N, C-alpha and C positions, 0 to 999 in steps of 0.2 A: 223210697224216702231218702235213704242214704246216698244213692247216686245223685239225686237232685241237690241235696245239701253239699255234696262234694263239688258238684258243678258250680254251685253258687260261690263257694269258697275259692275255687280256681278263677272264676270270673273276677271276683273282687281283687285277687292278687294281680291279675293281668291289668285291671283298671288302675290299680295303684301304680303299677309300672308305667303306664301311659301318662298318668298325671304327674309323675315325678319329674318329667322333662322340664316343665315350667319353673318350679321352685329351685331346682338344681341350677338352672341357667342364671338365676338371680343371686341366690344365697351363697354359692361357693366362693365367688370372687369379691364379695363385699369388703372383707378385710384388706383386699389389695387395691381398693380405689385410690388411696393416697399415693401408693407406689405407681399406679398407672398415670396419675396426674403428673407425677415427676417425670416419667418416661416421655410423655408427649409434651411436657412443658406447658400445660394448660391449667386453668382454674378448675378446682374440684367439681364445681357445678357442671362444667362441660362433660366431665367423665361420668357424672351421675346420669347424663343423657343416655348412656349405654343401657341403663336400666329402663328408662321411660320409653326409649325407642323400641326396645324389645317388647315392652308391655303394649305399646300402641299397635304394633304389627300382630302381636299375639291375639288381640281382639279383632282387628280389621280383617285379618286373613280368614277368620271364621265365617265371614260372609260368603266366601268361596267354599271353604271346607265343609260347612254344614249342609248345604244343598247337595254337594257331591257325595257326602256320606249317606244322604237319603237316596240318591240316584244309584250309586255304585256299591254301597255297603260300608260298614264301619272298618272292616279289616284292611282293604286296600288304602283307604285314607290314612289309617294309622301307620302303615308301613311306609307310605310316601312321605308322611311328615317326619318320621324317624330319619329317613335318608337325607332330607333337606336339613334337618337339625344337625346331623353329624357333619355334613359337608360344610355348613356355615361355621360350626365350631372350629373346624380345621382352618377356615379362612381367617377367623378371628385370631387364631394362634400365630399366623404368619403376618398379620397386619402390622405395617410399619408407620402408619399415620392414624390419627384418631378418626378421620373421615372413613378410611377403609374399615376400621373396627366398627363404626356405627352402621355401615352398610351390612357387615357380617351379622351384627346383632339384629338388624331389621329382618334379614333373611331367616335368622334363627327363630325369631318370633313367629314367622309364618309356619315353620316346621313344627314348633311346639303347639301352635293352635290346632293343627290337624290331629295331633295325639289327644289333646284335651277334648275336642269335639267328639272324637270317636269314643272316648271313655265315658263322657256324660250321656251321650246318646245310647250307648250300650247299657248303661245303668237304667235309663228310662225304659229301654226295650225290655229288660229282664225283670225289673222289680215293680213296674207299674207306677201310677201317678202319685200315690200316697207314700208307699214304702221307699220310693226313690229319694224323697226328701230326707228321710232318715239315713239312707245309704250314702247320700252325698255328705251328710255330716260325719259319718264314720270314715268316709273316704278322705275328707279333709283332715280328720284327726290322724288317720294313718300316715298321711304324707307330711304332717307337721314335724316329724322327726328330722326332715331335711334342714329346716332352719337351725335345728339344734346341732346336727352333725356336720353339715356342709361347711359352715364357717371354720370349724376346727380343722377339717381337711384342707380347706382353702388356705388357712394360716400356715399349715405345714408345707403345702405345695409351694406357696409364695416364698417362705423362708428358704426352702431347699433348692428350688428350681426357678424361682421368679414367677411373676404373675401370669405369664403365658401358659404355665403348666395347668392352670385351672381350665383352660379351654381344650387342652389336649385330653384332660380327664373327661370332659363332656363328650368329646368325639368317641372316646373309648366306651363310655356308657351307652352311647347310641348304638354302637356295634353289638354289644352284648345284649342289650334290651331288644334290639331289632330281631336277633335270632330267637329270643324268648317268645316274642309276639308271633313271628313267622311260624314257629312250630306248634304253638299252643292255643292261639286265639282263633276261635271259631266265630263265624258271622252271626250277629244277633239281630240284624234288621228284620222287622216283622214283614210278613208276606203282604199285609195290606198297606204298606207304606206308599204314600202318594208319590209316584215318579213321573206323572204326566207333565208335559210341557218342558220348557227349558229348565235345566238343573239350576241355573242362576236366573231366577225369575222374580221380578219386582212384586208380582202378585203373591208369590210364596211368602216373601218378607212382610208384605202388607197384611196378609191374613193373620200373622202373628202380632205385628205392631198395632193393629187396630183394637186389640184386646186390652182394655184398661188394666185388667189384672196383671197382665204381663208387664206393661209399661211401669206400673207402680213398683212391683217387686224387683224388676230388673234395675230400676233406678236406685232402689235401696241397696242392692248388691254392689252397684257401681260406687256409691258414696261410701259404703263400708270398706270396699277394696281400696279406695283412695286413702283412707286412714292408714291402712297397713302399708301401702306403697309409699306414702309420705314418710312414714317411720323408717322403712327399709332404706330409702334413698338419703334421708337426712341424718340418720343416726351415726354413720361413720364420721361425717364432718363434725357433728356436734360433740360426740363423745371423744373421738381421737384428736381432732384438731383444736376445738374450742376448750374442751375440758382436760385435755392432755392424757387421756386414757391410752394405755398401750394396746397393741393389737390383741394380745391375750386377754386383757381386761374387757375389751369390747366384745370379744368372742364369748366370754363368760356371761356378760349381760344379755347378749343375743340368745345364748343357749338357754338361760333361765326363762326368758320370754317364750321361746319355742316350747319348752316343757309345759309352761302354763297354757300355751295354745293347744297342745295335745290334750291336756286335761279338759279344757273348755270344749273342744270339739267332741270329746267323748261324753261330756255332761249334757251337751245340747240335745242329742236325740232322746236321752232319758227325760229331760225336761219337757220336750215336745210330747212324749208318750203320756206323761202325767198331767200336764197342764194345757196341752194343745198348742198348735203352731202360732195361733194369734197372740196368746199371752207370751209365748217365747219371743216373738218378734217385738212386742212392746217392751219386754224386759231388756232385750238386747239394745234397743234404741235408747232407752233410759240410761243404761250403763254407759253407752258412748257419750251421751250428753254430759253426764256427771264426770266422766273421765276428762272431758274437755274443761270442765269447771275446775277440777283439781289441777290440771296442767297450767291453767291460767294463774292459779294461786301459788304454786310451788315451782313451776317449770324453770324460772329464771334463777333459782338458787344454783350456784356453781358447783353442783355435786351430781354425780351420775344417777344416784337414786331418785333425785327430784325429777329428772326427765323420764326415768324408766318406770316408776311406780304407776303413773297414769297410763303408760303404755301397757303395763301388765293388766290393768283394769280394762283397757280397751280390747284386749285380746278376747276376753269373755263376751263383751258386747258384739264384736265381729263374728265370733262363732255362733252366737245365738241368732243374729240377723241373717247371716248367710245360710245357716241350717234351716231356718224357717221360711226364708224368702225364695231361695233358689228352687226348691221343689215346687213351691206354689206357682212360680213363674212358668215352669215347664208343664204343670199338671194338665192344662187343656189340650195339649198337642201330641197325643199319642201317635197320630199318623204323620206328623211333621217334626218328630223329636230332634232330628239333626238340624233342621233350620232353626227351630226354637232355641236349641242349645247354642247354635252359632250366634244368634242375636243376643242371647244372654251373655255370651263371652265377649261380644263387641261392647256391650254396655260395661261389663265388669272389668275388662282389661283395657281396651282402647279408651273408653270414657274415663276410667280412673287415671290412666297414663297421661292423657291430655290435660286433665284437671291438675294433676300434681306438677307436670312440667310447666304449666302456666303460672300456678300459684307460687312455685319456687322462684319465679322471676319478679315477685312483688317485693323482694328484699326483706321478707320477714325472717326473724330468727326461727330456728327449728322448733322451739316450744310454741311460738305464736302460730307457726304453720300448722302444727298439730291441733291447736285449739280451733283454728278455722275449719280444718277438715272434719273434725268431730262435730262441730256445731252446724255444719251444713246438713246434718241429718235431722235437725229440729223440725223443719216443715213436714218431713215424712212421718215423724211421731205424731204431730198434731193431726195429720190427715188420717192416720190409722184410727184415731179416736172419734172421727166423724162418722155420720151415717154412710157416706160414700166409702170410707175405709172399711166399715163393717161389711159392705157389699163386696168389695174387692177381696177381702180376706175374711170370709165367713168361717166360723168354727165348723170343724168336721163332725158330723153327727153319726157317721157309720161306725 
């Protein structure tokens, strides 16, 4: 019993390490966005594209990484992703044009997607269809300290060494974490994994996409992620440029929200255990819709709290939706966990990245953009309450 418990704890630590690559690549340099815009002499919206391009490739690359993880195993895909991530961070460090930086970020997203696929597939391998949903919630909670700490580190690095130091830190993290994974991560791919045919096969994708349960829950994950991504990309411009907050004040607000995110991601599994994943999903969707209503009412008050209080509320909605929907999306695919995790990542990352990049060009203020993203979840809430929704997300009776 003890060896199994210890092995589970070690696996969770390794999976946390693998999933850290994505949030670190976003959150550490957010306070430096205005300085980067000054360096390249461009509008802040164009620099925000370094986040959305990363998110787009983070999702798109999973179409390749997922089937490869099923074919060759989780460990080699994780190590390959770390190598790409570190090399592209170094390229971003030396980039002297915004176009070069965008290419580096695109490549970095492909590296991070491989580590993410390996992590979520390994969780599904090791903890089964139901427990994996709870473990994903705990995993999300464990990594939420990155938004709390990374902007603090990024602020210090930017002040001391300039914004490029954030990317040299990412390269160093890839080196250290790569050694950690190389030495300690053992393969988790089940022996009955379907490896027949081409690793990149349309039939493999279709076998997942034709499941309405997957499509519904993956779409909810995408829409919830778009809320968070819209906040992450618009908050620096709204708080620091429009409202005149200092870099330290922005970091404080960001850190408070990250702390609430940690709390929300820890509460979500307990809520699932007590009330079931269906009620948790419904609660999360209602919270996001109400957060949008609150943002509509107070968001245009020229105070930081008026923007951030609805964001604080949305953090709980996001955690509840993702914790209950992600595990349900992956549940039917024990023999294709890598492919299913890849498609979930495509919806969640590329879909959210594309949505936010397009809606940012509508010319909306940051509060109005947040209202739009939150209220796009309303159809999903209504669907959940229909007979069809009850079939797609039936209560667990075991």
